[in-house]
C-alpha positions as CSV (number, residue, x, y, z in Angstrom):
1,M,1.6,-2.2,56.6
2,F,1.8,-2.6,52.9
3,K,5.5,-3.3,52.5
4,Q,5.3,-6.0,55.2
5,I,2.5,-7.8,53.4
6,L,4.9,-7.8,50.3
7,K,7.9,-8.8,52.1
8,N,6.0,-11.8,53.3
9,I,4.8,-12.9,50.1
10,I,8.2,-12.6,48.3
11,L,9.9,-14.2,51.1
12,A,7.4,-17.1,50.7
13,I,7.7,-17.3,46.9
14,A,11.7,-17.2,47.1
15,V,12.1,-19.8,49.6
16,S,9.9,-22.1,47.7
17,M,11.5,-21.6,44.4
18,G,14.8,-22.1,46.4
19,V,13.6,-25.4,47.8
20,I,12.6,-26.7,44.1
21,S,15.7,-25.2,42.4
22,T,18.3,-27.0,44.9
23,C,16.3,-30.5,44.0
24,S,18.0,-32.9,41.9
25,A,16.0,-35.3,39.7
26,L,18.6,-37.9,40.8
27,E,18.9,-37.7,44.2
28,V,15.2,-36.3,45.2
29,D,11.6,-37.9,44.8
30,Y,9.3,-35.1,44.0
31,P,6.4,-35.3,46.0
32,A,2.8,-35.5,44.2
33,F,0.1,-33.4,45.5
34,G,-3.3,-32.6,44.6
35,S,-3.7,-32.6,40.6
36,F,0.1,-31.9,40.1
37,A,1.9,-35.1,38.8
38,A,5.6,-35.5,40.3
39,P,8.2,-34.6,38.0
40,T,10.3,-37.4,36.8
41,T,13.8,-37.5,34.5
42,T,11.3,-37.5,31.5
43,T,9.2,-34.8,32.3
44,T,9.2,-32.2,29.6
45,L,9.4,-28.2,30.3
46,L,5.7,-27.4,30.4
47,P,4.5,-30.0,32.8
48,Y,7.7,-29.1,35.3
49,V,6.5,-25.2,35.0
50,S,3.2,-26.2,35.9
51,Y,4.6,-28.4,38.8
52,V,6.7,-25.5,40.0
53,F,3.8,-23.0,39.9
54,G,1.3,-25.2,42.2
55,F,4.5,-26.6,44.5
56,A,5.4,-22.6,44.9
57,I,1.6,-21.7,46.0
58,F,1.9,-24.7,48.3
59,I,5.1,-23.6,50.1
60,A,4.1,-20.1,50.1
61,G,1.1,-21.3,52.1
62,L,2.9,-23.1,54.6
63,I,5.2,-20.2,55.2
64,V,2.4,-17.9,55.6
65,F,0.9,-20.0,58.0
66,G,4.0,-20.4,60.1
67,A,4.1,-16.4,59.9
68,M,0.5,-16.4,61.3
69,I,1.8,-18.9,64.1
70,Y,4.8,-16.7,65.1
71,G,2.7,-13.7,65.2
72,G,0.4,-15.1,67.4
73,M,3.0,-16.7,69.8
74,K,4.7,-13.2,69.7
75,Y,1.4,-11.6,70.8
76,L,0.7,-14.2,73.6
77,T,4.2,-13.0,75.1
78,S,3.9,-9.8,74.6
79,A,2.0,-8.5,77.5
80,G,2.8,-5.2,79.2
81,N,4.9,-4.7,76.1
82,V,2.7,-2.1,74.0
83,G,5.3,-2.1,71.1
84,A,5.9,-6.0,70.7
85,S,1.8,-6.4,71.1
86,S,1.5,-4.0,68.1
87,D,4.2,-5.6,66.0
88,A,2.6,-9.1,66.6
89,K,-0.7,-7.7,65.4
90,D,0.7,-6.4,62.3
91,R,2.5,-9.4,61.6
92,I,-0.7,-11.7,62.1
93,F,-2.7,-9.2,60.1
94,S,-0.2,-9.3,57.2
95,A,0.1,-13.3,57.1
96,I,-3.9,-13.4,56.7
97,I,-3.4,-10.7,53.9
98,G,-0.7,-12.4,52.5
99,L,-2.4,-15.9,52.5
100,A,-5.6,-14.5,51.2
101,I,-4.0,-13.0,48.3
102,L,-2.5,-16.4,47.4
103,L,-5.4,-18.2,47.6
104,L,-7.8,-15.9,45.9
105,S,-5.2,-15.5,42.8
106,F,-5.0,-19.1,42.4
107,L,-9.0,-19.6,42.5
108,G,-9.5,-16.7,40.5
109,L,-7.3,-17.8,37.5
110,S,-8.6,-21.3,37.9
111,L,-12.3,-19.8,37.6
112,I,-11.2,-17.6,34.7
113,N,-9.6,-20.4,32.7
114,V,-8.4,-23.7,34.6
115,S,-5.6,-23.8,32.0
116,V,-3.8,-20.9,33.1
117,T,-3.0,-23.1,36.3
118,K,-2.1,-25.9,34.1
119,I,0.1,-25.1,31.2
120,E,-0.5,-27.1,28.0
121,L,1.3,-26.6,24.6
122,T,-1.0,-27.1,21.6
123,P,1.3,-28.2,18.6
124,L,1.3,-26.2,15.5
125,Q,-0.3,-27.9,12.9
126,K,2.0,-28.3,9.4
127,E,0.3,-29.1,6.6
128,G,1.6,-32.0,4.2
129,V,2.1,-35.6,4.1
130,T,2.2,-37.4,7.6
131,I,4.2,-40.6,7.8
132,K,3.9,-42.8,10.6
133,F,7.2,-45.1,11.5
134,D,7.1,-48.5,12.9
135,N,8.4,-47.1,16.3
136,G,5.6,-45.1,16.8
137,S,6.9,-41.5,15.9
138,E,5.5,-39.1,13.1
139,K,6.8,-36.6,10.7
140,V,5.1,-34.4,8.6
141,Y,6.7,-33.8,4.9
142,S,5.9,-30.9,3.0
143,S,8.3,-31.7,-0.2
144,S,9.4,-35.1,-1.6
145,V,11.9,-37.3,0.6
146,S,15.0,-38.3,-1.1
147,K,15.9,-41.2,1.8
148,F,13.4,-42.1,4.8
149,P,15.5,-42.2,7.9
150,D,17.8,-45.2,8.6
151,G,16.6,-48.0,10.7
152,L,12.8,-46.8,10.1
153,K,10.1,-48.4,8.4
154,V,6.9,-46.5,7.1
155,A,4.0,-48.2,8.9
156,A,1.2,-45.6,7.6
157,I,0.4,-42.6,5.7
158,S,-2.1,-39.7,5.8
159,F,-2.8,-36.9,3.6
160,D,-5.5,-34.7,2.0
161,E,-5.9,-36.5,-1.5
162,N,-7.4,-33.4,-2.9
163,K,-4.2,-31.3,-2.2
164,Y,-1.6,-34.2,-2.9
165,K,-0.6,-36.8,-5.3
166,V,2.2,-39.2,-3.2
167,Y,4.4,-41.7,-4.8
168,F,6.4,-44.4,-3.0
169,Y,9.9,-45.6,-4.6
170,F,11.7,-48.6,-3.2
171,Q,15.0,-47.3,-3.8
172,D,16.7,-44.2,-2.3
173,G,16.8,-41.0,-4.5
174,M,13.3,-41.6,-6.1
175,Q,14.8,-44.6,-8.2
176,G,13.1,-47.3,-9.7
177,D,9.5,-48.6,-9.7
178,R,6.8,-45.9,-8.3
179,N,3.6,-46.8,-6.4
180,S,0.9,-44.7,-6.0
181,V,-0.1,-44.0,-2.7
182,T,-3.6,-43.7,-0.8
183,P,-4.0,-42.8,2.7
184,G,-3.8,-45.8,5.4
185,V,-1.6,-48.5,6.3
186,V,1.6,-49.4,4.2
187,G,2.6,-52.8,3.9
188,D,5.7,-52.6,1.7
189,D,9.1,-51.0,2.6
190,P,9.5,-47.8,0.6
191,K,12.8,-46.2,0.8
192,S,11.6,-42.5,-0.7
193,M,8.9,-40.5,-1.4
194,A,7.6,-38.2,-4.2
195,I,5.0,-35.6,-3.3
196,N,3.2,-33.5,-5.9
197,Y,0.4,-30.9,-5.2
198,T,-3.0,-31.1,-7.1
199,N,-4.5,-27.7,-5.8
200,D,-4.4,-24.7,-8.0
201,G,-1.6,-22.2,-8.2
202,V,2.4,-22.4,-8.9
203,Q,4.7,-25.3,-8.6
204,L,8.4,-25.3,-8.9
205,C,10.1,-28.5,-10.1
206,F,13.6,-29.9,-9.9
207,I,15.3,-32.8,-11.1
208,D,16.7,-35.3,-8.1
209,G,18.2,-38.2,-8.5
210,G,16.7,-38.8,-12.1
211,R,13.1,-37.7,-11.0
212,T,11.2,-34.3,-10.9
213,P,9.9,-33.7,-7.5
214,C,7.8,-30.5,-7.3
215,E,7.1,-28.3,-4.7
216,F,4.0,-26.0,-4.3
217,I,5.0,-21.9,-4.1
218,G,2.2,-20.5,-2.3
219,Q,3.4,-16.7,-2.7
220,S,6.1,-14.8,-4.2
221,T,9.6,-15.9,-2.7
222,P,12.6,-13.5,-3.1
223,N,15.2,-16.2,-2.0
224,F,15.0,-19.8,-3.3
225,G,17.4,-21.0,-0.4
226,S,19.1,-24.4,-0.9
227,N,17.3,-24.8,-4.0
228,D,18.7,-21.5,-5.8
229,D,19.8,-22.4,-9.3
230,K,17.9,-26.1,-9.3
231,Y,14.4,-25.8,-10.5
232,T,14.0,-27.0,-13.8
233,Q,10.0,-26.8,-14.5
234,I,7.2,-24.5,-13.5
235,I,3.6,-25.6,-13.4
236,I,0.8,-23.4,-13.2
237,K,-2.6,-24.4,-12.5
238,D,-5.9,-22.1,-12.6
239,K,-8.7,-22.3,-10.4
240,K,-11.9,-23.6,-12.1
241,D,-15.2,-24.3,-11.2
242,S,-17.2,-27.6,-10.9
243,S,-18.1,-26.7,-14.7
244,G,-14.6,-26.2,-15.7
245,N,-14.6,-22.6,-16.0
246,V,-11.7,-20.4,-15.0
247,T,-12.3,-18.4,-12.0
248,L,-8.8,-17.6,-11.0
249,K,-6.0,-17.2,-13.3
250,Y,-2.3,-17.4,-12.1
251,W,0.8,-16.2,-13.8
252,A,4.4,-16.0,-12.6
253,I,7.8,-14.2,-13.3
254,V,10.8,-15.8,-12.6
255,F,14.0,-14.0,-11.8
256,E,17.5,-14.9,-12.0
257,K,18.4,-12.6,-9.6
258,Q,17.7,-12.7,-5.8
259,S,14.7,-10.4,-4.4
260,Y,13.3,-10.0,-8.0
261,G,16.5,-8.0,-9.1
262,F,17.3,-6.5,-12.0
263,G,18.5,-8.8,-14.8
264,K,17.4,-12.1,-16.7
265,L,13.8,-12.9,-16.4
266,K,10.9,-14.8,-18.2
267,I,7.2,-14.5,-17.6
268,Y,4.7,-17.6,-17.6
269,D,0.8,-16.5,-18.1
270,S,-0.6,-19.7,-19.1
271,E,-1.8,-22.8,-17.5
272,G,0.4,-25.8,-18.2
273,V,4.1,-27.6,-17.7
274,H,6.8,-25.3,-18.6
275,K,10.5,-25.5,-19.0
276,L,12.3,-23.3,-17.0
277,V,15.7,-24.0,-19.1
278,E,15.6,-24.7,-22.8
279,T,19.4,-25.1,-22.7
280,G,21.9,-24.4,-20.5
281,S,21.8,-24.9,-16.3
282,P,19.2,-24.0,-14.1
283,W,19.2,-20.4,-13.3
284,A,15.9,-19.3,-11.3
285,S,16.5,-17.5,-7.9
286,S,13.1,-15.6,-6.8
287,I,9.6,-15.7,-8.1
288,K,6.6,-13.3,-8.3
289,I,3.5,-14.8,-8.4
290,F,0.1,-13.0,-9.5
291,S,-3.3,-13.7,-9.8
292,Y,-6.5,-12.1,-11.4
293,I,-10.3,-12.9,-12.2
294,P,-10.6,-13.6,-15.8
295,D,-13.5,-11.3,-16.6
296,P,-13.7,-9.0,-19.4
297,D,-10.4,-6.1,-19.3
298,S,-13.4,-3.4,-19.7
299,K,-14.2,-4.3,-16.5
300,R,-10.8,-3.7,-14.8
301,P,-9.5,-1.1,-17.2
302,G,-5.7,-0.2,-16.5
303,M,-2.8,1.1,-18.7
304,V,0.9,1.2,-18.9
305,K,2.2,4.4,-20.2
306,V,6.3,5.1,-20.3
307,Y,7.4,8.6,-20.8
308,N,10.6,10.0,-22.1
309,K,10.9,12.6,-19.5
310,K,10.6,12.3,-15.6
311,N,7.4,13.4,-13.8
312,L,5.2,11.7,-16.4
313,T,5.8,14.3,-19.1
314,G,6.9,14.2,-22.6
315,E,6.6,11.8,-25.6
316,F,5.1,8.2,-24.4
317,D,4.5,4.7,-25.3
318,V,1.1,3.4,-24.0
319,A,-0.6,0.0,-23.7
320,S,-4.3,0.7,-22.3
321,N,-6.5,-2.6,-21.6
322,D,-3.9,-4.9,-23.3
323,K,-4.2,-8.7,-22.8
324,S,-1.7,-9.7,-19.9
325,G,1.5,-10.8,-21.5
326,T,1.5,-8.4,-24.6
327,W,4.9,-7.0,-25.3
328,R,5.5,-3.9,-27.0
329,P,8.5,-2.1,-28.5
330,L,9.5,1.2,-27.1
331,T,9.1,3.2,-30.5
332,N,8.6,7.0,-28.9
333,T,10.8,6.6,-25.5
334,N,13.5,4.1,-26.9
335,D,16.7,4.2,-24.3
336,E,14.6,7.5,-22.8
337,N,12.7,5.9,-20.5
338,W,12.6,8.2,-17.5
339,S,9.2,7.7,-15.7
340,I,6.2,5.2,-16.1
341,E,2.5,5.5,-15.2
342,I,0.6,2.2,-14.0
343,T,-3.0,2.3,-13.3
344,G,-5.7,-0.3,-12.6
345,S,-4.6,-3.7,-12.4
346,R,-1.7,-3.6,-14.6
347,K,2.1,-4.3,-14.1
348,G,4.8,-3.6,-16.1
349,V,8.2,-5.3,-17.1
350,L,10.7,-2.8,-18.9
351,C,13.6,-4.9,-20.9
352,E,16.7,-3.5,-22.5
353,N,16.5,-5.5,-25.8
354,A,13.5,-5.4,-28.3
355,D,14.4,-8.8,-29.7
356,A,14.2,-12.2,-27.9
357,D,16.8,-14.7,-27.8
358,P,16.1,-18.4,-28.1
359,E,15.1,-18.7,-24.7
360,G,12.3,-15.9,-24.8
361,F,14.7,-13.4,-23.0
362,R,14.9,-9.8,-24.0
363,G,18.4,-9.3,-22.5
364,R,18.1,-7.4,-18.8
365,C,14.5,-6.8,-17.6
366,Q,13.0,-5.2,-14.2
367,L,9.1,-5.6,-13.0
368,I,7.8,-2.3,-12.2
369,E,4.5,-2.6,-9.9
370,K,3.4,1.2,-9.6
371,T,3.9,4.5,-11.1
372,A,7.6,5.9,-11.1
373,P,7.9,9.6,-11.8
374,N,11.6,9.0,-11.9
375,L,13.1,5.8,-13.0
376,S,16.7,6.7,-11.7
377,G,15.5,4.9,-8.7
378,Y,15.4,1.4,-10.5
379,E,18.4,-0.2,-12.3
380,I,16.6,-0.1,-15.6
381,G,16.8,3.8,-15.3
382,R,20.5,3.6,-14.8
383,C,21.7,1.0,-16.8
384,R,23.9,2.7,-19.4
385,M,26.6,5.4,-19.7
386,D,26.4,8.3,-21.8
387,W,29.1,10.8,-21.3
388,W,29.8,9.6,-17.9
389,V,25.9,10.0,-16.9
390,Q,23.5,7.2,-16.0
391,K,20.7,6.9,-18.3
392,P,18.1,4.4,-18.9
393,C,18.3,1.2,-21.4
394,A,14.9,-0.1,-22.0
395,S,13.7,-1.0,-25.7
396,S,10.8,-2.9,-25.0
397,F,8.1,-3.4,-22.5
398,I,5.5,-6.3,-21.5
399,V,2.2,-5.4,-20.0
400,L,1.0,-7.7,-17.3
401,R,-2.3,-7.9,-15.4
402,G,-2.4,-9.0,-11.4
403,D,-5.4,-8.0,-9.1
404,N,-2.9,-8.8,-6.2
């Protein structure tokens, strides 16, 4: 009995799907029925799926009804034939059960959530600056625009003035005069746009067409992608209350290697605009961003201790509750730094040189964020050869603070 019911339902749905799949939008006018509008050549996927769903139920109902008629006719003509009469009754019963299942499934889904039977797609809301063009189209930009699409004129702009500062330029590449923009209708014909962020956190800037657009970096980023080796400035803005008191302090480490790799790095731990490049070419490839509540260090104790033996043993150099950004030479463990202990809200940076070059680098450095009983797992722990044995090479360390 169950197999017969299942067979009827599968047959009904399969036939209905087949009917729809063989129809061509160029040759057949799809019928509209109930609340389901007929698809056209411009109908998108989700409305079409809704139509198919409703149409399948409709066709399946017709087929099940036909099966009931067939079973009834067979029962009427089976007089004297017990086997045929029993088979006809089974068909009628199966058709009734199948029809009930189809109707109850549709009605049940509609009662639980009417949107289940009418599929809709809620577009993702992308944060940024929304530009509406004269043809009615819209686009959301999260970074500066060197050139608006050809043939389109900016008609209106909307954005959160608490988060963004926007400028229009009347030449491509953000060249020429610029106008500060407020949300609303645009009467001029701008060709490019600069977007700057006004909220707290970290921004990275690069020179593009003579201008310096900036991008907000909301989190640590191991790979800058197409902007690799392009950023020339970093802007750090601490979070402040209405009285101007800092409530959350930001700092960042910029690396020349992707994925925060062992090599040149530079630390920026004060609010303001800082040059990433003093001389030479841009070099930044990844960034680590940290923050902390600027309360007294005694409230959030921590330390960085470097040992000259593995497993946190032997002589050591230590920095306890030091101000973030404090640099110290490794006097007791120079070139013999085999393990490191980090507690509280501290981070440590080990560098191979004790003296900084004109750009503030101390040779190759590596960020260490947690206790490591054996530094040979880090490149700073095996960066020199001594009689064919890999050994550490750090000569200084920097103590940093980060609650995150």
